[in-house]
DRENSEDREN-379943 format. One record per residue (C-alpha): residue in three letters; x, y, z. Coordinates in steps of 0.001 Angstrom, whole numbers, plus 500000, padded with zeros to 6 digits. Layout:
REM residues N
AlaXYZ/...
This chain:
REM residues 343
Met771832698431438969/His773919700425441454/Val771646702844443327/Thr773269706073444537/Arg772011709030446527/Gly772308711176443401/Leu770099708785441456/Leu767415708998444123/Asn767657712796444097/Gln767120712772440320/Ala764015710647440833/Ala762772713227443362/Asp763429716074440907/Arg761204714310438372/Gly758449713928440933/Leu758683710133441116/Val759320710195444871/Ser759224712916447519/Pro762377714272449227/Gln761185712694452478/Gln760886709321450770/Val764387709740449341/Glu765804710200452832/Ala763947707199454260/Leu764790705002451286/Trp768471705981451384/Gln768624705196455109/Phe767096701778454448/Leu769505701009451580/Ser772512702175453623/Glu771632699841456480/Arg771263696912454069/Ala774570697799452388/Asp776377697662455725/Glu775114694089456219/Arg776215692837452799/Pro779900692477451861/Gly781096694918449245/Phe784228696546447880/Arg784178699401450390/Pro787093700648452525/Thr785417699582455760/His784729696075454512/Ile788226695756453047/Leu789692696568456466/Tyr787325694079458124/Tyr788377691223455877/Leu792068692171455803/Gly792272692156459583/Gly790181689008459842/Met792230687085457294/Leu795469688106459032/Ala794166686734462338/Ile792743683589460731/Gly795895683023458687/Ala798043683338461805/Met796226680370463337/Thr796113678281460147/Leu798303678715457061/Phe801022680793458739/Met801338678769461922/Thr805028678343462808/Leu806839675318464184/Gly807607677336467315/Trp804149676461468648/Glu805262672853469086/Arg807356674045472047/Phe804174674685474023/Gly803502670948474136/Gly800056669348473835/Trp798415670842476914/Gly799994674220476236/Ile798513674285472730/Val795093673363474152/Ala795301676125476775/Val796365678802474295/Ser793693677706471788/Leu790952677854474414/Ala792142681261475611/Tyr792110682579472029/Ala788656681054471490/Ala787313682683474671/Val788543686094473544/Gly787130685492470062/Leu783717684535471454/Trp783668687597473711/Val784504689920470800/Thr781893688194468626/Glu779187688723471255/Val780114692393471642/Leu779904692885467873/Arg776606691001467714/Val775058693334470284/Arg776202696286468184/Arg774748694623465061/Leu778027694723463132/Trp777221691599461163/Ile780243691374458873/Pro782801691548461741/Val780604689067463639/Gly781067686506460879/Ile784819687095460726/Thr785478686798464460/Ala783179683781464732/Thr785151682152461919/Phe788337682879463846/Val786953680800466713/Val786086677946464331/Val789577677743462789/Leu791043677281466283/Thr789234673938466566/Pro791703671730464647/Leu794593673285466583/Ala792904672537469918/Ile792086668955468891/Tyr795654668451467687/Gly796989669662471029/Leu794615667382472929/Gln795587664345470868/Asp799262665140471327/Ala798847665590475091/Leu797053662237475405/Gly799678660476473319/Trp797243659712470499/Trp799211661496467793/Ala801648659807465445/Lys805238660988465754/Gly806610662918462828/Phe803388664851462167/Val803043668479463220/Tyr800048670792463039/Arg801616672963460365/Glu801302670060457898/Tyr797516669983458382/His797084672427455509/Thr799701670899453200/Gln799761667114453702/Ile796993664621452844/Asp796521662012455572/Trp793525660248457114/Arg794794661104460634/Trp793497664666460223/Val789869663492459919/Leu789014663749463636/Met790211667365463631/Glu788091668049460555/Leu784954666467461989/Ala785354668534465163/Thr785765671663463032/Leu782542670920461167/Ala780691670419464461/Val781933673706465936/Ala781225675540462670/Ala777662674200462627/Ile777104675420466204/Met778535678856465437/Leu776476679117462255/Trp773325678230464209/Arg774196680838466833/Tyr775252683785464670/Arg773710683089461231/Ala776763684641459541/Pro777316683563455907/Phe781117683862456259/Leu781002680867458623/Val780194678701455610/Met783753679347454368/Pro785534677093456930/Ile782822674482456378/Ala783513674430452627/Val787291674275453137/Thr786991671510455743/Leu784736669432453513/Trp787360669708450782/Tyr790062668618453239/Ile787970665616454287/Ser787429664546450679/Met791184664525450118/Asp792168662956453452/Leu789651660118453269/Thr790508659125449696/Pro793792657281450539/Phe792002655423453354/Leu789025654451451183/Phe791156653378448207/Gly793802651665450330/Val796729653690448995/Glu799471655590450806/Asp799880658471448361/Leu797330659962446019/Ser798328659973442370/Trp797746663183440458/Glu795111661455438365/Leu793143660367441428/Arg793464663824442976/Arg792034665396439843/Tyr789051663059439825/Val788401663569443530/Ser788616667349443150/Met786265667390440153/Trp783583665170441666/Phe783836666779445092/Gly783446670201443478/Leu780347669053441614/Val778791667728444837/Ile779533671001446660/Val778015673021443801/Leu774834670939444061/Leu774858671471447833/Ala775258675205447258/Phe772301675185444877/Trp770212673381447492/Val771206675967450113/Asp770422678720447601/Met766939677278447099/Arg766301677050450832/Thr767625680500451819/Arg766532683403449660/Gly766889686140452275/Glu769332689018452480/Arg772191686849453727/Asp773953684762451107/Tyr774806681422452707/Ala775558679711449395/Phe778332682059448222/Trp781321680230449727/Leu779957676831448775/Tyr779633677983445172/Met783116679495445323/Phe784968676418446571/Gly782758674018444635/Val783399675745441301/Ile787129676110441986/Ala787483672419442895/Phe785377671242439947/Trp787002673522437366/Ser790534672845438606/Gly790060669080438496/Leu788455669281435063/Ser791089671625433632/Leu793979669466434822/Met792599666329433178/Asp794697664805430414/Ser793045665507427042/Asp794131663037424387/Ser791752664104421610/Glu790255667214420081/Leu786790665884420917/Ser787555665819424643/Arg788964669355424424/Phe785840670534422598/Leu783683668946425294/Tyr785765670855427826/Leu784869674062425958/Cys781181673106426037/Val781319672556429806/Asn782870675990430286/Leu780256677638428067/Leu777587675859430108/Met779187677282433278/Ile778920680780431817/Ala775224680189431052/Ile774597678859434565/Gly776372681866436030/Ala774163684211434028/Met771010682342435009/Leu771779682133438734/Ala773520685532438882/Arg776635683805440245/Arg779756685408438792/Val782088682640439917/Phe780635680337437220/Ala781084682979434531/Val784640683868435589/Phe785979680317435559/Gly783928679408432500/Ala785474682341430653/Leu788958681266431755/Gly788324677757430436/Ala786959679055427136/Ala789967681347426766/Gly792254678394427445/Tyr790587676378424688/Ile790925679276422231/Gly794590679534423195/His794965675834422398/Leu793455676430418965/Ala795735679391418317/Tyr798999677804419454/Asp798453674151418542/Val795692673500416013/Phe795940676630413851/Glu799531677543414630/Asp800409678362411013/Ser797012679647409907/Met796691683187408568/Leu792897683172408720/Phe792429682142412367/Pro792926685657413871/Phe790451687090411354/Val787866684384412099/Leu788331684886415843/Thr787901688641415493/Phe784702688094413514/Leu783392685749416210/Gly784239688323418892/Phe782221691041417182/Ala779415688559416535/Val779222687845420264/Ile779114691597420969/Tyr776240691927418477/Leu774397689104420218/Gly774853691036423453/Ile773262694110421870/Leu770301692057420645/Trp769947690490424082/Gln769917693929425740/Arg767200695174423383/His764948692176423980/Glu766171691106427429/His762844691308429230/Ala760964689332426593/Ile763665686657426231/Ser764230686365429976/Gly760508686093430615/Arg760104683276428103/Leu763142681386429384/Arg762112681730433013/Ser758604680523432215/Leu760181677186431212/Leu761849676753434601/Pro760266675000437596/Asp758702677488440009/Pro761348677159442788/Ile764202677808440351/Arg762289680629438652/Leu761726682356442021/Leu765411681950442875/Val766507683508439570/Glu764079686405439944/His765337687024443495/Arg768966687084442376/His768249689489439528/
């Protein structure tokens, strides 16, 4: 439920709370809202500015930086990091927690650039590779940069406790899974089939890690969000790109997506529901365009099913508390407490 000042005033008009309590409660909720990311103009500007700065040092890095040479890249990276740390400390003192996480993340994403420059300066870097390819090419030579990034991210997360710092950790873990696969399997280039399997299984592992983090941290700050995000994307993408040679395998794909929707509802994690719905819609599209291409009845049956689902939603709303209570009573206590906290 979205609580507004007007809703609290209505509660005061009915005598449920006093006007003084409304003011104190609204002040408390406003402070909590400022600490949690939301679709507000201030937060949009925070993230837009942060992603521009982070993107400049990662995805949008130009080849012109190679002209600085190894030691030049190290010097510029350290200077940027020093400024980023100073800004982060200033914001921390002012208790602006969302910008703190963004600027701290900016410092973390400078790590692979600094390590690349150091390796290049010491003559440890293979010719023909440039930093810009770090985000586009799979190669085991990036692993040292990735391990250093994880170490710096862990230190920054320990220092600032900002959930946004989990984002570069999740991305770097994904990079490592891809870069180590050719080395472990003894191949030069990853086939698309192997990439799909790696993505799917890596995503599943990250989702389980996110669930473990979710179980361990049930405070105001959501440290599991980015792990869930990248884990679900990697798992669903790998699964959806698999070759399906039978209707049974496609139906199982539908079942997995429906299970994702159920998990999303249970854990109050929308990312499961969004991608599960996309997968279910894809399966229905397959039925419409391939299996029942010439059927006159399929649109009518699908319409009936749609209204049946809406009716189930109405029944669920009427008996939600009773059904939810019974279902949650079947869960282990740690999971039940997590679900109740999220709802």
